N, CA, C and O of each residue as an XYZ file, in Angstrom:
780
protein
N     128.831    131.590    117.438
C     129.080    131.694    119.029
C     130.784    131.836    118.990
O     131.644    130.967    118.846
N     130.896    133.367    119.189
C     131.896    134.343    118.720
C     132.930    134.593    120.660
O     132.838    135.387    121.596
N     133.737    133.446    120.350
C     134.734    133.597    121.774
C     135.626    133.723    122.135
O     136.303    132.696    122.111
N     136.418    135.168    122.810
C     137.591    135.868    122.416
C     138.370    134.812    122.938
O     139.408    134.349    122.464
N     137.607    134.388    124.235
C     138.737    133.086    125.063
C     139.193    132.322    124.569
O     140.176    131.821    125.116
N     138.652    131.691    122.989
C     139.408    130.259    122.185
C     141.516    130.689    122.459
O     141.967    131.698    121.917
N     142.151    130.064    123.035
C     143.642    130.045    122.949
C     143.591    130.371    121.445
O     142.912    129.924    120.521
N     144.568    131.326    121.530
C     145.704    131.395    120.204
C     146.210    130.475    119.493
O     147.177    129.772    119.786
N     145.552    130.449    118.505
C     146.043    129.311    117.388
C     147.567    129.598    116.865
O     148.319    128.700    116.485
N     147.800    130.551    116.892
C     149.245    131.247    116.719
C     150.921    130.435    117.719
O     151.959    129.830    117.450
N     150.185    130.976    118.896
C     150.512    130.039    120.573
C     151.276    129.155    120.472
O     152.467    128.925    120.682
N     149.877    128.388    119.894
C     150.008    127.117    119.821
C     150.706    126.474    118.973
O     151.344    125.457    119.243
N     150.636    127.073    117.744
C     150.799    126.280    116.521
C     152.443    127.004    116.090
O     153.251    126.080    116.179
N     152.846    127.736    115.853
C     153.862    128.638    115.601
C     154.268    128.604    116.663
O     153.992    127.449    116.986
N     155.031    129.309    117.980
C     155.676    129.332    118.679
C     155.753    128.387    119.406
O     156.818    127.876    119.755
N     153.895    127.773    119.963
C     154.104    126.336    120.321
C     154.602    127.100    121.810
O     155.690    126.580    122.056
N     154.448    127.581    122.336
C     153.733    128.133    123.900
C     152.506    128.318    124.288
O     152.380    128.736    125.439
N     151.938    128.207    123.923
C     150.698    128.076    123.845
C     149.660    126.421    124.505
O     150.137    125.295    124.360
N     148.446    126.633    125.095
C     147.931    125.744    124.657
C     146.475    125.659    123.604
O     145.717    126.517    123.151
N     146.552    124.157    123.501
C     146.101    123.608    122.351
C     144.691    124.463    122.760
O     144.157    124.433    123.869
N     144.132    125.388    121.337
C     142.967    125.595    121.651
C     141.449    124.531    121.225
O     140.305    124.871    121.529
N     141.817    123.164    120.437
C     141.218    122.278    120.471
C     140.003    121.963    121.560
O     138.825    121.802    121.243
N     140.572    121.907    123.006
C     139.318    121.805    123.997
C     137.682    122.744    123.753
O     136.596    122.259    123.436
N     138.026    124.195    124.035
C     137.688    125.581    123.823
C     136.946    124.756    122.883
O     136.018    124.010    123.197
N     137.646    125.024    121.098
C     136.834    124.595    120.084
C     135.760    123.597    120.222
O     134.614    123.958    119.953
N     136.026    122.133    120.687
C     135.577    121.219    120.977
C     134.200    121.643    121.691
O     133.140    121.367    121.128
N     134.207    122.411    123.113
C     133.303    122.339    123.347
C     132.006    124.118    123.001
O     130.925    124.586    123.358
N     132.827    124.324    122.375
C     131.915    125.410    121.467
C     130.795    124.893    120.217
O     129.679    125.347    119.964
N     131.653    123.620    119.466
C     131.254    122.108    118.750
C     129.727    121.810    119.289
O     128.668    121.719    118.668
N     130.038    121.692    120.722
C     128.995    120.780    121.147
C     127.907    121.310    121.408
O     126.754    120.911    121.243
N     128.468    122.572    121.981
C     127.611    123.261    122.479
C     126.159    123.848    121.178
O     124.952    123.610    121.131
N     127.022    124.606    120.376
C     126.164    124.832    119.210
C     125.115    123.877    118.954
O     123.944    124.254    118.909
N     125.586    122.122    118.704
C     124.822    121.414    118.191
C     123.864    121.147    119.449
O     122.692    120.818    119.264
N     124.317    121.274    120.536
C     123.093    121.033    121.810
C     121.639    122.189    121.335
O     120.420    122.157    121.163
N     122.481    122.867    121.305
C     121.198    124.642    121.103
C     120.195    124.265    120.213
O     119.020    124.631    120.217
N     120.999    123.172    119.119
C     119.724    122.964    117.399
C     120.324    123.760    116.808
O     119.881    124.850    116.446
N     121.774    123.202    116.559
C     122.442    123.813    115.241
C     122.138    122.950    113.825
O     122.496    121.778    113.706
N     121.740    123.367    113.232
C     121.513    122.435    111.273
C     123.228    122.041    111.236
O     123.827    120.996    111.491
N     123.485    122.797    110.989
C     125.434    123.373    110.752
C     126.344    123.954    111.180
O     126.234    125.027    111.774
N     127.350    123.403    110.977
C     128.295    124.209    111.615
C     129.708    125.003    110.793
O     130.619    124.302    110.353
N     129.720    125.799    110.727
C     131.075    126.366    109.939
C     132.387    127.057    110.667
O     132.580    126.937    111.876
N     132.958    127.537    110.097
C     133.962    127.822    111.844
C     135.374    129.000    110.415
O     136.309    128.451    109.831
N     135.026    130.521    110.272
C     136.028    130.655    110.052
C     137.251    130.948    109.833
O     137.910    131.638    109.055
N     137.386    130.320    110.626
C     138.902    130.578    111.034
C     140.133    129.655    110.248
O     140.431    128.594    110.796
N     140.576    129.886    109.468
C     141.796    128.861    108.415
C     142.310    128.163    109.785
O     142.306    127.036    110.280
N     142.816    129.644    110.163
C     143.928    128.093    110.282
C     143.230    127.050    111.926
O     143.615    125.928    112.256
N     142.518    127.625    112.408
C     142.023    126.846    113.397
C     140.957    125.300    112.925
O     140.196    124.661    113.651
N     141.310    125.081    111.404
C     141.116    124.236    110.449
C     142.433    122.775    110.991
O     142.299    121.551    110.994
N     143.329    123.456    111.288
C     143.693    122.234    111.497
C     143.202    120.987    112.654
O     143.577    119.821    112.531
N     142.433    121.394    113.616
C     142.131    120.686    114.378
C     140.472    120.317    113.817
O     139.681    119.664    114.498
N     140.047    121.078    111.969
C     138.647    119.544    111.546
C     138.537    118.236    112.156
O     137.848    117.798    113.077
N     139.372    117.756    111.420
C     139.096    116.362    111.977
C     138.351    116.179    113.185
O     137.187    115.791    113.082
N     138.944    116.443    114.549
C     138.527    115.985    115.604
C     137.023    116.920    115.887
O     135.896    116.505    116.158
N     137.346    117.817    115.768
C     135.974    118.437    115.686
C     134.697    118.282    114.806
O     133.662    118.735    115.294
N     134.653    117.884    113.959
C     134.261    116.717    113.004
C     133.661    115.569    113.564
O     132.664    114.876    113.364
N     134.236    115.596    114.026
C     133.804    114.492    115.016
C     133.439    113.773    115.654
O     133.192    112.569    115.581
N     133.311    115.343    117.154
C     132.793    115.357    117.625
C     131.017    115.405    118.088
O     130.428    115.095    119.124
N     130.572    115.941    116.789
C     129.527    116.445    116.647
C     128.742    115.230    115.657
O     129.177    114.464    114.797
N     127.390    115.461    116.228
C     126.455    114.995    114.873
C     126.168    115.826    113.253
O     125.885    115.404    112.131
N     126.342    116.798    113.667
C     126.041    117.353    112.638
C     126.754    118.041    111.551
O     127.875    118.395    111.917
N     126.355    118.474    109.826
C     127.392    118.065    108.886
C     128.701    119.600    109.800
O     128.255    120.315    110.697
N     129.907    119.719    109.378
C     130.690    120.658    109.303
C     131.054    120.962    108.466
O     131.656    120.056    107.890
N     131.044    122.408    107.655
C     131.497    122.503    105.686
C     133.137    122.703    106.809
O     133.394    123.059    107.959
N     134.010    122.140    105.396
C     135.332    121.911    105.462
C     135.360    123.244    104.322
O     134.816    123.282    103.218
N     136.177    124.286    104.990
C     136.798    124.890    104.032
C     137.818    124.636    103.068
O     137.885    125.225    101.989
N     138.751    123.602    103.528
C     139.427    123.536    102.854
C     138.975    122.947    101.776
O     139.471    123.306    100.708
N     137.729    121.703    101.766
C     137.439    120.898    100.969
C     136.872    122.276    100.020
O     137.416    122.402     98.924
N     135.620    123.482    100.470
C     134.907    124.083     99.739
C     136.461    125.108     98.730
O     136.472    124.939     97.511
N     137.287    125.795     99.184
C     137.829    126.487     98.515
C     138.353    126.306     97.237
O     138.530    127.056     96.276
N     138.683    124.423     97.596
C     139.804    123.647     97.049
C     139.064    123.964     95.656
O     139.605    124.619     94.765
N     137.543    123.335     95.550
C     136.349    123.194     94.528
C     136.415    124.322     93.753
O     136.653    124.551     92.567
N     136.072    125.142     94.988
C     135.608    126.488     94.047
C     136.549    127.112     92.842
O     136.271    127.628     91.760
N     137.744    126.841     93.500
C     138.745    127.253     92.572
C     138.788    126.489     91.528
O     138.526    127.090     90.486
N     139.048    125.261     91.409
C     138.818    124.486     90.564
C     137.882    124.738     89.784
O     138.150    124.738     88.583
N     136.868    124.952     90.104
C     135.432    124.987     89.369
C     135.772    126.533     88.624
O     135.428    126.756     87.463
N     136.383    127.392     89.343
C     136.397    128.841     88.510
C     137.708    128.909     87.830
O     137.930    129.982     87.269
N     138.515    128.113     87.765
C     139.672    127.687     86.914
C     140.341    126.691     86.847
O     141.317    126.365     87.522
N     139.487    125.818     85.465
C     140.332    124.714     85.538
C     141.763    124.644     85.195
O     142.262    125.403     84.364
N     142.661    123.419     86.050
C     143.841    123.770     85.312
C     144.518    124.582     86.104
O     145.693    124.898     85.912
N     144.010    124.860     86.780
C     144.890    125.931     87.406
C     146.195    124.885     88.292
O     146.166    123.762     88.794
N     147.119    125.808     88.164
C     148.403    124.642     88.881
C     148.770    125.753     90.091
O     149.275    125.172     91.051
N     148.662    126.989     90.258
C     149.844    127.128     91.471
C     149.378    128.378     92.280
O     149.755    129.506     91.961
N     148.682    128.184     93.165
C     147.811    129.605     93.958
C     149.100    130.065     95.634
O     149.805    129.613     96.536
N     148.515    131.369     94.904
C     149.301    132.069     96.048
C     148.502    132.574     97.073
O     147.457    133.223     97.023
N     149.327    132.071     98.239
C     148.071    132.133     99.723
C     148.330    133.601    100.618
O     149.458    133.990    100.921
N     147.441    134.110    100.866
C     148.117    135.752    101.621
C     147.558    134.995    103.185
O     146.409    134.685    102.870
N     147.671    134.710    104.108
C     147.663    133.963    105.150
C     148.511    134.110    106.224
O     149.502    134.807    106.002
N     148.393    133.637    107.352
C     148.832    133.385    108.503
C     150.403    132.455    108.277
O     150.432    131.508    107.491
N     151.311    132.765    108.860
C     152.209    131.975    108.554
C     151.803    130.691    109.240
O     152.091    129.598    108.752
N     151.214    130.807    110.237
C     150.497    129.058    110.920
C     149.826    128.354    109.769
O     149.515    127.247    110.208
N     149.313    128.491    108.050
C     149.418    127.597    107.375
C     150.426    126.763    106.927
O     150.555    125.549    106.774
N     151.318    128.057    106.708
C     152.780    127.105    106.000
C     153.135    125.836    107.054
O     153.107    124.644    106.748
N     153.450    126.352    108.268
C     153.816    125.976    109.020
C     152.365    124.617    109.166
O     151.549    125.538    109.180
N     151.999    124.104    109.209
C     150.906    123.086    109.581
C     150.160    122.419    107.835
O     149.390    121.503    107.547
N     150.799    123.318    107.154
C     150.045    122.607    105.710
C     148.962    122.619    105.532
O     148.673    121.574    104.950
N     147.748    123.476    105.763
C     147.011    123.278    105.731
C     146.063    122.700    104.175
O     145.345    121.713    104.007
N     146.381    123.575    103.445
C     145.246    123.812    101.935
C     146.133    122.618    100.896
O     145.708    122.023     99.906
N     147.655    122.540    101.622
C     148.451    121.844    100.739
C     148.001    120.645    100.120
O     147.995    120.630     98.889
N     147.497    119.307    100.948
C     146.720    118.248    100.469
C     145.660    118.739     99.864
O     145.568    118.036     98.858
N     144.834    119.475     99.845
C     143.523    119.509     99.105
C     143.960    119.934     97.859
O     143.324    119.475     96.910
N     144.940    120.742     97.590
C     144.686    121.562     96.469
C     146.013    120.208     95.682
O     145.997    120.024     94.465
N     146.963    119.471     96.542
C     147.605    118.360     95.455
C     147.219    117.496     95.265
O     147.815    116.687     94.554
N     145.721    117.178     95.950
C     145.036    116.470     94.650
C     144.743    116.179     93.827
O     144.552    115.144     93.188
N     144.598    118.210     93.688
C     144.391    118.776     91.674
C     145.121    119.089     91.208
O     145.021    119.858     90.252
N     146.428    118.550     91.753
C     147.225    119.202     90.706
C     148.193    120.248     90.604
O     149.092    120.519     89.808
N     147.642    120.859     91.873
C     147.686    122.226     92.274
C     149.022    122.839     93.710
O     148.713    122.728     94.896
N     150.366    123.419     93.292
C     150.732    124.181     94.057
C     150.511    124.860     94.805
O     150.221    125.953     94.318
N     150.465    124.833     96.156
C     150.221    126.314     97.241
C     151.652    126.524     97.298
O     152.525    125.732     97.653
N     151.806    128.325     96.685
C     153.103    129.158     97.131
C     152.291    130.160     98.138
O     151.119    130.536     98.112
N     153.614    130.512     99.241
C     153.697    131.385     99.925
C     154.552    132.711     99.892
O     155.374    132.626     98.981
N     154.610    133.493    100.337
C     155.354    135.014     99.729
C     156.759    134.190    100.539
O     156.854    133.049    100.991
N     157.712    135.292    100.481
C     159.104    134.943    101.265
C     158.919    135.578    101.858
O     158.108    136.492    102.001
N     160.481    134.760    102.822
C     160.270    135.416    104.361
C     159.426    136.868    104.530
O     158.223    137.121    104.594
N     160.830    137.824    104.577
C     160.152    139.021    104.894
C     158.758    138.954    104.550
O     158.023    138.612    105.475
N     158.206    139.204    103.420
C     157.451    139.717    103.284
C     156.227    139.171    104.207
O     155.461    139.702    105.011
N     156.442    137.643    103.622
C     155.831    137.103    104.940
C     155.490    137.935    106.770
O     154.391    138.162    107.276
N     156.600    138.152    107.239
C     156.402    138.491    108.864
C     156.154    139.566    108.686
O     155.785    139.942    109.798
N     156.063    140.738    107.749
C     155.620    142.003    107.337
C     153.960    141.762    106.949
O     153.193    142.724    106.930
N     153.528    140.464    106.664
C     152.659    140.524    106.547
C     151.551    140.055    107.687
O     150.433    140.468    107.996
N     152.505    138.868    108.211
C     152.436    138.876    110.170
C     151.690    140.408    110.528
O     150.523    140.691    110.799
N     152.524    140.970    110.438
C     152.543    142.334    111.136
C     151.136    143.088    110.942
O     150.544    143.782    111.769
N     150.831    142.827    109.876
C     149.505    143.206    109.529
C     148.685    142.707    110.141
O     147.738    143.254    110.706
N     149.016    141.345    110.090
C     147.434    140.723    110.737
C     147.544    141.207    112.402
O     146.496    141.510    112.972
N     148.409    141.244    112.896
C     148.185    141.411    114.316
C     148.282    142.838    114.398
O     148.293    143.373    115.507
N     148.345    143.441    113.456
C     147.331    145.212    113.748
C     146.000    145.164    113.938
O     145.214    145.842    114.600
N     145.889    144.138    113.158
C     144.242    144.372    112.914
C     143.183    143.190    113.968
O     142.040    143.426    114.359
N     143.769    142.283    114.156
C     143.257    141.836    116.079
C     143.567    143.021    116.291
O     142.572    143.714    116.501
N     144.967    143.814    116.348
C     144.815    145.006    117.824
C     143.981    145.965    117.340
O     143.800    146.842    118.185
N     143.285    146.189    116.114
C     142.376    147.412    115.359
C     143.062    148.581    114.971
O     142.647    149.738    114.903
N     144.627    147.914    114.628
C     145.834    148.896    114.723
C     145.633    148.832    112.733
O     146.247    149.658    112.058
N     144.962    148.044    112.233
C     145.404    148.227    110.780
C     145.866    149.440    110.177
O     146.816    149.543    109.401
N     145.040    150.442    110.640
C     144.928    151.603    109.468
C     146.300    152.013    109.413
O     146.853    152.297    108.350
N     147.154    152.068    111.113
C     148.117    152.830    111.433
C     149.095    152.483    111.102
O     150.130    153.101    111.349
N     149.039    151.269    110.375
C     150.478    151.330    109.913
C     149.954    150.772    108.079
O     150.698    150.968    107.118
N     149.234    150.416    108.016
C     148.875    150.504    106.003
C     148.291    149.000    105.746
O     147.915    148.025    106.395
N     148.426    149.360    104.598
C     148.518    147.917    103.748
C     149.053    147.191    103.243
O     148.749    146.048    102.903
N     150.149    147.907    103.096
C     151.108    147.509    102.283
C     152.093    146.458    101.869
O     152.820    146.251    100.896
N     151.766    145.778    103.215
C     152.135    144.515    103.463
C     151.582    143.488    102.414
O     152.285    142.578    101.972
N     150.442    143.665    102.090
C     149.407    142.721    101.932
C     149.789    142.731    100.264
O     150.139    141.686     99.716
N     149.678    144.106     99.465
C     149.461    143.864     98.157
C     151.140    143.667     98.028
O     151.298    142.451     97.913
N     152.178    144.191     98.004
C     153.463    143.585     98.164
C     153.772    142.402     98.021
O     154.679    141.974     97.306
N     152.773    141.568     98.935
C     152.891    139.760     99.036
C     152.654    139.593     97.816
O     153.482    139.004     97.121
N     151.176    140.194     97.151
C     150.280    139.819     96.673
C     151.391    140.290     94.952
O     151.540    139.254     94.304
N     151.724    140.891     94.611
C     153.004    141.587     93.625
C     153.738    140.242     93.371
O     153.694    139.579     92.335
N     154.645    139.873     94.881
C     155.540    138.922     94.586
C     155.074    138.134     94.332
O     155.340    137.717     93.205
N     154.258    137.504     94.995
C     153.377    135.833     94.387
C     153.532    135.992     92.887
O     154.396    135.383     92.256
N     152.414    137.075     92.178
C     152.087    137.204     91.144
C     153.469    136.836     90.119
O     153.478    135.943     89.271
N     154.768    137.894     90.483
C     155.885    137.854     90.441
C     156.559    136.440     89.994
O     157.283    136.248     89.017
N     156.181    135.621     90.850
C     156.277    134.318     90.843
C     155.544    132.820     90.540
O     155.793    131.687     90.953
N     154.514    133.368     89.613
C     153.603    132.749     88.464
C     152.619    132.447     88.983
O     151.836    132.141     88.084
N     152.128    132.335     89.994
C     151.495    131.915     90.754
C     149.409    132.422     89.815
O     149.234    133.611     89.549
N     148.234    131.410     89.498
C     147.782    131.514     88.929
C     146.816    131.704     89.374
O     145.850    131.395     88.675
N     146.519    132.348     90.853
C     145.570    133.127     91.625
C     145.992    132.882     92.898
O     146.945    132.199     93.272
N     144.854    133.766     93.795
C     145.569    134.084     94.826
C     144.345    133.569     96.302
O     143.216    133.081     96.350
N     145.106    133.905     97.053
C     144.204    133.159     98.208
C     144.069    134.354     99.450
O     145.039    134.995     99.854
N     143.013    134.478     99.840
C     142.191    135.653    101.207
C     142.091    134.435    101.801
O     140.940    133.996    101.820
N     143.390    133.365    102.566
C     142.901    132.531    103.609
C     142.573    133.332    105.342
O     141.890    132.571    106.028
N     142.849    134.321    105.884
C     142.896    134.717    106.604
C     141.789    135.998    107.157
O     141.795    137.185    106.832
N     140.979    135.361    107.986
C     140.138    136.566    108.546
C     140.633    138.109    108.616
O     140.329    139.111    107.968
N     141.298    137.925    109.407
C     142.103    139.768    109.068
C     141.975    140.289    107.905
O     141.413    141.367    107.713
N     142.661    139.328    106.705
C     142.439    139.751    105.775
C     142.005    139.698    104.854
O     142.567    139.992    103.798
N     140.847    139.297    104.984
C     139.085    139.178    104.536
C     138.692    140.887    104.512
O     138.463    141.536    103.491
N     138.683    141.507    106.190
C     137.980    141.983    105.781
C     138.854    143.420    105.410
O     138.409    144.548    105.619
N     139.670    143.236    105.045
C     140.893    144.901    103.922
C     140.638    144.198    102.670
O     141.399    144.588    101.785
N     139.679    143.130    102.234
C     140.201    142.450    101.032
C     140.675    143.601     99.880
O     141.576    143.711     99.048
N     139.151    144.632    100.494
C     138.912    145.019     99.484
C     140.281    146.301     98.312
O     140.089    146.983     97.305
N     141.407    146.071     99.094
C     142.030    147.766     99.936
C     143.142    145.961     98.208
O     142.729    145.888     97.051
N     143.327    145.816     98.292
C     143.742    144.733     97.328
C     143.956    144.551     95.802
O     143.287    143.724     95.182
N     144.856    145.298     95.221
C     144.764    145.430     93.620
C     145.317    143.942     92.704
O     146.362    143.324     92.495
N     144.347    143.898     92.470
C     145.932    142.495     91.361
C     145.249    142.314     89.762
O     144.178    142.835     89.451
N     145.941    141.621     88.986
C     145.109    141.813     87.562
C     144.728    140.145     88.038
O     143.503    140.046     87.962
N     145.234    139.049     88.415
C     145.253    137.872     88.853
C     143.354    137.618     89.352
O     142.545    138.540     89.244
N     143.145    136.855     89.636
C     142.114    136.260     89.622
C     142.101    136.309     90.948
O     143.312    136.292     91.170
N     141.404    136.374     92.348
C     141.404    135.921     94.004
C     140.312    135.825     94.254
O     139.325    136.410     93.809
N     140.504    134.586     95.465
C     139.584    134.269     96.009
C     140.047    134.330     97.697
O     141.075    134.189     98.359
N     138.503    134.652     97.938
C     138.368    134.717     99.573
C     137.715    133.756    100.562
O     136.581    133.921    101.012
N     138.540    132.719    100.868
C     138.113    131.845    102.209
C     136.715    132.104    102.790
O     135.860    131.219    102.758
N     136.523    133.093    103.224
C     135.456    133.484    104.050
C     134.124    133.887    102.635
O     133.280    133.056    102.300
N     134.194    134.816    102.217
C     133.256    134.804    101.050
C     133.274    132.970    100.315
O     132.126    132.700     99.960
N     133.963    132.136    100.127
C     133.331    131.048     99.793
C     132.910    130.297    100.920
O     132.218    129.309    100.676
N     133.134    130.510    101.900
C     132.838    129.701    103.066
C     131.049    130.362    103.165
O     130.028    129.676    103.204
N     131.133    131.587    103.182
C     130.214    132.384    103.627
C     129.087    131.790    102.463
O     128.086    131.331    103.014
N     129.061    131.714    100.960
C     127.704    131.353    100.298
C     127.743    130.174    100.627
O     126.590    129.993    101.020
N     128.298    129.185    100.749
C     128.383    127.563    101.213
C     127.250    127.543    102.386
O     126.224    126.865    102.339
N     127.594    128.333    103.346
C     126.529    128.370    104.388
C     125.355    128.611    103.571
O     124.850    127.677    102.949
N     124.896    129.742    103.523
C     123.711    130.125    102.581
C     123.261    130.021    102.026
O     122.220    130.671    101.943
N     123.729    128.800    100.811
C     123.333    127.394     99.654
C     123.053    126.635    100.944
O     121.851    126.818    101.135
N     123.510    125.914    101.883
C     122.822    125.284    102.861
C     122.023    124.988    103.507
O     121.300    124.006    103.670
N     122.238    126.404    104.122
C     121.013    127.088    105.210
C     119.192    127.170    104.475
O     118.092    126.841    104.919
N     119.844    128.000    102.717
C     119.170    128.112    101.987
C     118.221    126.496    101.229
O     117.393    126.537    100.318
N     118.491    125.791    101.644
C     118.655    123.902    101.003
C     119.081    123.424     99.255
O     118.865    122.392     98.619
N     119.921    125.007     98.827
C     119.460    124.723     96.952
C     121.171    123.778     97.635
O     121.352    122.571     97.472
N     121.928    124.484     98.176
C     123.240    123.294     97.922
C     123.604    124.446     97.288
O     124.125    125.346     97.948
N     123.424    124.562     96.174
C     124.016    125.942     95.219
C     124.767    127.103     95.839
O     124.130    128.011     96.372
N     126.367    127.121     95.786
C     127.091    127.978     96.283
C     127.226    129.327     95.535
O     127.941    130.219     95.994
C-alpha cells in the first residue's frame, strides 16, 4: 500500500505540528491483512516508532526493521560497538535504534547538528525529486565525520538515502536498512527464513 496521504512523521515527531500518522498506518495494516496479506513490512524507519501499536492491530506477522537490522549487523560484525546512523533527525528524537543496539552492547552515533541539518535538507530534496539539484555531498560529509568519530560501521536508515546509497564512498562496512528488510521479506515469502 503506497499511500501518499500518510501524515508526515517529521511534522508529528520533530516539529510537533502535524497529526499522528498512526490512525492512517493502522488502517493500511488492517486493510492489507483483510486483503489476504500473509506478512507485513514497512520500509519507513521513522514510522517504526508506531511498530508496537501496528503489530498489535493485526493477526499476521509484521517484520520489525530494528530487530532485523541489529541482528544482521551483529551477525556480520560480531563485537561491533558503535554504529553511525545516516538517517532522518527523527530517529535521534525518538531513539528508534538505541534499545536494539544497546541490548547488544553497541552505541548509536549521529552526525553533529550542522551536518545533520544538511543531511535533512538532502532528504527533503530527494522527497521533492530535487536531490540532483543540491548534490549528495551532505551524505558523504556525514559519513566521513562519523568515520572520524570512530564508528565501526555505517547504517543508512532512511528510504530517501537508500535511493542514493550507491553515491556513498567509505572504507567502513555499510548497511542499508531497506536492503536488510527486503532480504527478510524475500526469505519469509520463499519460506526459507534465511535472509
